[in-house]
Wavefront OBJ file of the C-alpha trace (Angstrom):
o trace
v -1.508 30.712 1.089
v -3.717 31.530 -1.804
v -3.631 29.275 -4.604
v -4.490 29.883 -8.392
v -7.691 28.291 -9.830
v -7.180 25.004 -11.853
v -7.064 25.630 -15.596
v -8.356 23.433 -18.367
v -4.822 22.359 -19.513
v -3.450 21.877 -15.764
v -6.216 19.352 -14.974
v -3.843 16.569 -16.007
v -0.723 17.256 -14.239
v -1.751 15.512 -10.678
v -0.715 11.771 -10.274
v -3.636 9.773 -8.550
v -3.936 6.965 -6.604
v -6.277 4.249 -7.577
v -8.501 3.137 -4.434
v -9.974 -0.255 -4.979
v -14.060 0.882 -4.319
v -14.772 -2.625 -2.804
v -12.579 -1.699 0.086
v -14.811 1.170 1.064
v -18.012 -0.333 0.035
v -17.856 -4.313 0.971
v -18.865 -5.036 4.811
v -16.164 -7.230 4.786
v -13.485 -4.634 4.828
v -15.569 -2.347 7.308
v -13.145 -2.802 9.994
v -10.322 -1.297 7.939
v -9.140 2.213 8.701
v -9.349 4.607 5.859
v -5.436 5.130 6.323
v -5.002 1.244 5.622
v -6.914 1.476 2.794
v -5.013 4.403 1.321
v -1.704 2.158 2.267
v -3.089 -0.576 0.394
v -3.615 1.350 -2.527
v -0.027 2.575 -2.334
v 1.252 -0.915 -2.126
v -1.068 -1.969 -4.970
v 0.764 0.897 -7.032
v 4.238 -0.380 -5.961
v 3.469 -3.867 -7.169
v 3.572 -2.315 -10.739
v 7.006 -1.085 -10.454
v 8.046 -4.210 -8.931
v 6.791 -6.072 -11.788
v 8.670 -3.838 -14.272
v 11.943 -4.805 -12.144
v 11.054 -8.445 -12.210
v 10.818 -8.772 -8.414
v 9.260 -11.874 -8.888
v 10.133 -14.849 -6.380
v 10.640 -18.854 -7.362
v 6.645 -19.239 -7.260
v 5.925 -16.231 -9.792
v 4.380 -13.912 -6.899
v 5.186 -10.440 -7.540
v 6.607 -9.043 -4.068
v 7.307 -5.124 -3.265
v 9.571 -3.508 -0.716
v 8.007 -0.822 1.469
v 9.621 0.438 4.438
v 8.335 1.489 7.619
v 10.351 4.687 7.130
v 8.480 5.344 3.643
v 5.087 4.548 5.422
v 6.036 7.123 8.304
v 7.028 9.966 5.824
v 3.950 9.352 3.520
v 1.621 9.192 6.470
v 3.389 11.686 8.809
v 3.255 9.329 11.256
v 5.146 7.583 14.179
v 6.704 4.138 13.776
v 3.952 2.343 15.975
v 1.507 3.747 13.901
v 2.956 2.492 10.642
v 3.235 -0.801 12.284
v -0.317 -0.727 13.073
v -1.238 0.363 9.368
v 0.767 -2.654 8.299
v -0.931 -4.935 10.933
v -4.735 -4.166 9.514
v -3.627 -5.566 6.432
v -1.481 -8.426 7.324
v -2.363 -11.934 6.975
v -1.134 -12.573 10.621
v -2.807 -9.750 12.507
v -5.269 -8.089 10.078
v -7.571 -8.429 6.907
v -5.219 -10.891 4.969
v -4.472 -8.240 1.996
v -0.908 -8.249 2.511
v 1.794 -11.104 3.575
v 5.206 -9.931 4.656
v 8.283 -11.961 4.589
v 11.341 -11.292 6.531
v 14.336 -11.252 5.337
v 16.527 -10.852 8.286
v 20.149 -9.027 8.703
v 18.459 -5.551 9.046
v 16.836 -5.826 5.522
v 13.558 -4.693 4.982
v 10.246 -7.357 4.640
v 9.388 -8.352 1.394
v 5.911 -7.709 1.020
v 3.477 -9.636 -1.272
v 0.341 -7.665 -2.045
v -2.836 -10.232 -2.247
v -5.728 -9.989 -4.775
v -8.766 -9.922 -2.837
v -10.989 -9.878 -5.941
v -10.690 -13.125 -7.117
l 1 2 3 4 5 6 7 8 9 10 11 12 13 14 15 16 17 18 19 20 21 22 23 24 25 26 27 28 29 30 31 32 33 34 35 36 37 38 39 40 41 42 43 44 45 46 47 48 49 50 51 52 53 54 55 56 57 58 59 60 61 62 63 64 65 66 67 68 69 70 71 72 73 74 75 76 77 78 79 80 81 82 83 84 85 86 87 88 89 90 91 92 93 94 95 96 97 98 99 100 101 102 103 104 105 106 107 108 109 110 111 112 113 114 115 116 117 118
């Protein structure tokens, strides 16, 4: 496929993902794969939507829902790979950048995205 050259007025048509630079440069995060860093950035983006939808728990913490299926679709990967990416970020098995709370009854986990800058 041949693509057209970008024109000046078209340069703002894309949606961009914000990646915290510290995740790429800080020695503390060197063990994170680039895929898990991108996943964290997607989760951060979802926090804004959850905040607008008032998805806030009794302790005032914003939570998100981001299913394994969504991760598998975005990263074009298998379920074990999606689980691996979440585990890299998780408090129990990884860097502690997210915490997952099981809801049970076949409902997706609630995900709390943590602020590592503070």
